[in-house]
N, C-alpha and C positions, 0 to 999 in steps of 0.2 A: 547681813545674810546669816540665816540660822541653820546650823548643821547639827543633826542628831547622830551621835556616835553610840552604836550598840556593841558593847564589848565587855567581857567579863574578867579580863586580865587587868588588874589594878595598875601595873607598871605601863602597860600598853595605853590604857586610858590616859594616864598622866602625860605620857609622851605626846600623844595625839592632841590632847587638850592644850598643852603648853604651846605646841607649834601653831595650832590654828588660832588660838586666842591672841598670840603675838602678832598674827597677821590680820587681826581685827574682826574675826568671825565670832558670832554668838554661838557658843558650843553647849549643847545639852547632852547629858550622859544618861544612858540606860545600861545598867550593869547586868541585865539578864533579858532573855527573850520576852518574858511576860511584861516586864516594865517597859521594854521597847514597844511592844504591841499597844499598850495603853497610851503611851506618848504619841505614837503615830496616829491612833484613832482620835486623840484629843486635840491635836495641833497640826499645823502645816510647817514643813521645813523646806529649805531651799536645796538641801542635799542630805542624803542618809548614807552613813558609813556603817557597815555591819560585819561582824564576825559571823562565821557559819556555825561554829560549835559553841553554843551557850546553854546555860540551864533553862529549863522549862520549854522554850520555843527556840528553834534553831534559825539561822539566817535564811535558809531556803524557804522555810514556812513564812518568815517575815516578808520576803520578796513576793511570794505568792499572794499573801494577804494584801500587800500594798498595790500590786498590779491587778489582781483579779477580783478581790472583794471590795476594796476601797476605790479602785479605778484611778489611782493617783499616778501621775507621770514624773514624780520627783526622781531626779537622778540617784542611782544607788551604786556605791562603790563597795565591793566585797573585799574583806581582808580575811585571810585564813592561812593556817599552817597546812591545811588540806590542799596539797598541790596536785591531787590526781585529776586527770583530764576529764573523767566522767562527771565529777562534782562541779568542775568549772563549767563544763558544757551545760549541766543542769541549771546552774545559777544564771547563765546567759539566756537559756530557754525560758526561764521563769520571768526574766525581765531585768536582770542586773545590767548595768551600763559599763562597768569596769571591774577589774579583779587584780588585787595585789597579793602576792604570796608573802607571808611572814617568814623571816624578818624582812622589813623593807626600810628604805631610807625615808625619814620624815620629809626631806626635800622633794622626793619623788611624789609622795602623797600630796604635798602642797601644790605641786605643779598640776597634778590630776584634778584636785579640788578646784583650782582656778579655771582650768579648762571647762569644767561644767558650769561654774557660776558666771563666767563671762558671757555665756549664751543667754543668761536671764536678763 
């Protein structure tokens, strides 16, 4: 199972990557929105985890591109420090499947990842 992690915080990337790789997932990293956009257009993933606030292209724009331009149904988990209700609702309206507010437990992320990938 291949997971794309779109995140610009190096420590957050390492924590997520470490946890998911230990569980046997193939983890691909995009450290800004432009890089994430290129990877999403160029390859298929079983799950996408994205931050909302990233350089170049934000997570909401990525979700919109995935759902409306590319018409992909890949599950999307949003991670963000932005805990305001309006942003969360916008992410879900655009097509996000789940939302975790930072900081979060790596074990909680793992459980949510498994929930989506077991459906495949």
